[in-house]
C-alpha positions in Angstrom: 86.3 88.3 -4.1 86.1 85.3 -1.8 85.3 82.2 -3.8 82.0 80.6 -2.9 83.6 77.1 -2.7 85.9 78.4 0.0 83.0 79.7 2.0 81.1 76.4 1.6 84.2 74.4 2.6 84.7 76.5 5.7 81.1 76.1 6.7 81.2 72.3 6.1 84.4 72.0 8.2 82.7 73.8 11.1 79.6 71.6 10.7 81.8 68.5 10.7 83.7 69.7 13.8 80.4 70.5 15.5 79.2 67.0 14.9 82.5 65.5 16.1 82.5 67.6 19.2 78.8 66.6 20.0 79.8 62.9 19.7 83.1 63.4 21.6 84.9 61.9 18.6 88.5 62.6 19.7 89.9 61.0 16.5 88.1 63.5 14.3 88.5 66.5 16.6 92.2 66.3 17.6 93.6 66.9 14.1 91.3 69.9 13.5 92.3 71.5 16.8 95.9 70.7 16.4 96.1 72.4 13.0 94.3 75.5 14.1 97.3 77.6 15.2 99.1 77.1 11.9 95.9 77.9 10.0 95.3 81.1 12.0 98.9 82.2 11.4 98.6 81.6 7.7 95.3 83.6 7.6 96.9 86.5 9.5 100.0 86.5 7.2 97.8 86.4 4.1 95.6 89.2 5.4 98.6 91.3 6.3 100.1 91.0 2.8 96.8 91.9 1.2 96.3 94.9 3.5 99.9 96.0 2.8 99.3 95.8 -0.9 96.1 97.8 -0.6 97.9 100.5 1.4 100.7 100.6 -1.2 98.2 100.9 -4.0 96.3 103.7 -2.1 99.6 105.6 -1.7 100.4 105.2 -5.4 96.9 106.4 -6.3 97.2 109.4 -4.0 100.5 110.3 -5.7 98.8 110.0 -9.1 95.9 112.3 -8.0 98.4 114.8 -6.6 100.4 114.8 -9.8 97.2 115.3 -11.8 96.1 118.2 -9.6 99.5 119.9 -9.9 99.8 119.5 -13.6 99.1 122.7 -15.5 99.7 121.6 -19.0 96.9 119.0 -19.2 93.8 119.8 -21.3 90.4 119.5 -19.7 89.3 116.4 -21.7 92.5 114.6 -20.8 92.2 115.6 -17.1 88.6 114.3 -17.1 89.7 111.0 -18.6 92.5 110.7 -16.1 90.2 111.5 -13.2 87.8 108.8 -14.4 90.6 106.2 -14.5 91.7 107.2 -11.0 88.1 107.0 -9.8 87.9 103.4 -11.2 91.1 102.5 -9.5 89.8 103.9 -6.3 86.6 101.9 -6.6 88.7 98.7 -7.2 90.7 99.4 -4.1 87.5 100.0 -2.1 86.2 96.6 -3.3 89.4 94.9 -2.3 89.3 96.5 1.2 85.6 95.5 1.6 86.5 91.9 0.6 89.4 91.8 3.0 87.2 93.2 5.8 84.6 90.5 5.1 87.2 87.8 5.2 88.4 89.1 8.6 84.9 89.3 9.9 84.2 85.7 8.8 87.5 84.5 10.2 86.7 86.1 13.6 83.4 84.3 13.7 85.0 81.1 12.7 87.7 81.4 15.4 85.1 82.1 18.0 83.2 79.0 16.9 86.4 76.9 17.0 87.3 78.2 20.4 83.8 77.6 21.8 83.7 74.0 20.4 87.2 73.4 21.8 86.0 74.7 25.2 82.9 72.5 25.1 84.9 69.5 24.1 87.4 69.9 26.9 84.6 70.4 29.5 82.3 67.6 28.3 84.4 64.8 26.7 86.4 62.4 28.9 90.1 62.5 28.3 90.7 58.8 27.4 87.4 57.8 26.0 86.0 57.7 22.6 82.6 59.0 21.6 80.9 55.7 21.3 79.7 55.4 24.9 78.7 59.1 25.1 76.8 58.9 21.8 74.7 56.0 23.1 73.5 57.9 26.2 
């Protein structure tokens, strides 16, 4: 599950960036934009590792289910208990996948917002000036 503090921090960062862009505050905006490529790469690497782990766990779960189906010496009560445990493991995997999908969705929206603000900044803020003159007008 994605911590609420992480979501609040990401939202606050975007809000701060939006304010800095609106005021053409180059000193505040440049570090945020400069670190964006590394941050995106880090997110993609983390998402890849989590997806890889989910896939590996799904494969292991499928193997366990196949082994249980093919077992002929298991009593009905034991089979039912095993199936229940496998169903719980499947539910946990589904939850992890949903959480990862949500993170990807939020990251996509955040990237779109960053790209839009960068575009706005480049179009509307003079290259050598600070935001003081623009904020007064």
